[in-house]
N, C-alpha and C positions, 0 to 999 in steps of 0.2 A: 121649299122643303129641303131640296138637295143642297142648297146653299147653307142652310142651318146645320145640316149634318156635317158638311165639309168644315165649317168653322169650328164645330165642337171637336171633330177629329184632330184638327190642327192644334187646338188648344191642349188636348191631352198629350199629343206628341211633344209639345214644347215643355210641358211639366215633367214628362219622363226624362227628357234629355237633361233638364236642369238638375233632376235628382241624381242622375248618373254622374254628372260632373261634380256635384257636391260630395258624393260617396267616394269617388276617386281621390279628390283632394284631401278628404279626411284620412283615408288609408295611407296616402303618401306622407301626410303629417305625422302619423303614428310611427311609420317606418323610420323616418328621420329622427324622431325623438328617441326611439328604442334602440337605434343602431349603435349607439355608443356604449350600451350596457349589456347587450345580448348578441349572440351569434348562433348560427346553426351548430348542432352538436358535431364535434369532430372537425370543424372548419379550421384550416391552417393556411399559411401563405398569405397571398395578397388579399384574398377575401376577408381573412381574419383581421388583417391590419386595418382595413376600412372600418370594421366594426369595433375596433379596440380590443380584440381578443386574439392577438397574434400568439403563435406558439412560443413556449418558454425558450429562452436562449439555451443553446447547447452548453452543457456544463453546469446548469442550475437544477434541472429536474432529474438528472441522472446520477445524483449522489456525488457530484464532483465539486460541491460548494464548500462551505465553511467546515473544517474538520471537526469542530466542536458540535456541529449539528448533523453529523452523519457524513461528513466531510470528504476530502479527497481520497480517491482510491489509493491503497498502498501499492508500492512498486511490486511488480510480479517477481516471484522467486526465480533466482538464477542458479543453475546447477553448479555444484562444487565437486572437488575430488572426494571420493569415497561415497558419494550419493548413489543410491540404487534406484533404477528406473525399470518399470515393467512395460514391455512392448506387447500389444495384443493386436493381431491382424484379423480383421473381420472375415475376409474371404480365404485367407491362407493361414490357418491356425498352426500349421507346422513350423511357421517362422516366429511364433511367440517365444519370448526370451526375457530373462531377468538379467540386467546388466549393471555392473558397478563401474563408475567412472574412475579411471586409473590416475595415478599421480601426475602423469603428463597431460591429463585433460581429455584423453581419447577413450572411446569404447570400441569394442570389436563386434561388429554385427555379423550374424550368421550368414555366410556366403556373400557378404557385401563389403567386408573389410573394415578399415578404421574410419571412424567419424568423430570429429572434434565436438565435445559436448560442454566443456567447462565454460561458464559464463553465459550460456544460452538459457532462455526461458523454455518452459515445456513446449510452448507453441513453436518456437524456433527450432527446437530439437526434433519435434515431430516432422516439420518440413524437411529438415536435413535427412531424417531417416527415409522419408518418402522419396527424396531425390536419389538416395543411395540405392534404393531397391527398384528404381524405375527400369533399369536394364534387366531385372530378374522377374518382376511381376508387372502385370498390366494394371495400371491405375491402382497402385497399392494403397489400401485403406488401413491405417494403423492408429491405435490409441496409445497414448503415453501417460503413465501414472507414476508419480513419485512414491516409492515404497519406503525408502529410508534416507535420512539426511543427518548431517551433524547439527545437533541442537545448539542454539546460542548458549554461551558459557562465559564465566569469569573465573579467574584464579585468585585465590587468597593464600598469602605466604607470610613467613616471618612469625612474629609472636601472636599467633592465633591458636585456638584450641585444636582445630583440625585443618591444617593446611591442605589445600588440594584444589581440584577443579570442580566447579558447581554449575549446574544448568541455570540459565537465566530465563526463567519462564514468564515472569511478569516484571513490571517496573520495580526496580530494586535500587535503593540508595546505597551509598558506601557504608553507612551505619548498619543497614540491614544485611549487607554482604558480610560484614565482620561477624555479625551475630549468627548468620547461616554457617559460617566457618568455625563455629564453636566459641566465639567471643574472644576477648583479649586475655592474654596470660598476665601473671603478676609482674613480669619483667617487661611488659610492652611499653613502648614510648608512644602512648596514644595521643600525644599532642603533636606528633609529626608522622602521621600516617600518609604514605605516598600512594598516589594513583598513577599507574603507568598506562598510557593509552597509545595504541599503535596508530601511526600516521600513514606509513607505507611499509613495504617489505623490509626496509633497512633502518627505519627511524621510529622512535617512540617519543611521546610527550609526557612530561612528569608534572604533577601538581602535589603540593603538600597541604594536608588538611589537619586542623586541630580538632579532633573528635572530642577531646576532653572539654574544650571550651563550648562546643556545640551542645553537649549534654548538660553542662553546668548551667548554661544560659537558656536551655530548652529552646534553642533556635535551630530547628531542623531544616529550615528553608535553605540554608547554605550547604546542606549535604547534597552533593551531586548524585545523579542517577548513573548507574553503571551501564556501559555499552558492551555488546558482545566482544570478547577478546581482552577486556580490561584485566589488569593485574593490580590487586590491592596488596601492598606490602606494609607490614607493621614492624618497624625496627625495634631492636632492643636498646640501642644506645642512641644518643642524640646525634642528628645529622646537621652539621653546621651549614652546609651549602650543597645544593643539588642543581645541576643544570636543567633548564626547562626542556631542552631537546637533547636526546641522547641517541647514539647508535646502539644497535642491539648488543654488540660486544661490550660496550661500556655499561650496559644495564647490569651485567653480572657483578660488577663491583659493589652494587647496592643490595642485591638480593642474595648474594652468596653468604651462606652461614658462617664462612671462615673469616669474613671481613668484619 
């Protein structure tokens, strides 16, 4: 009787062990099969690479990809002369101040003296202000806000209805710029409109465009877009030759109304 019970018990134990081995093998098979298409939520790094769900490469998921698809970040704004910045101190409001960047590029901080600001981003300028006040305040906490700045512009001169300086708020072609400036006069030589573009502080580049041909052929694709600081000049008389690169003093011989 005891022998029969022992044999029956051994048989049941064998069946249970076989069932466990089969179950483990099946689970392992499913994990290997699903490992290439799924991963735990939020998994990154080496674990994610094993499952085929590695984190996106830096520069792809943070808006730094194709500009046409929400593209690269625009360059940070850099301070220029005549810009106005507001300083707000969290723990020391008595040092709050509105500053205008002077022609030499400096601002004068209250009790801290001169700090160079031209060409700095707001973040860089904030660090410069914190360093300047380190000797006066313990761990100065300051926020910097741009209150006023020179808006991008272009200049239209010569034979246009309203010569002058105009804000460049959106993408504007040379044809649109002429229209913004009041259009061409009856004496305009619209087959030789000149676009002057600054290269550096002492040199400008010139291009001649035939607006008459563009309009007659309805080919506006050749009309260039204006950049900040461009000068569009519409002459009254024909210009036989113009150098591509000019110095600023030489520019006056083309745009002067007496020539």
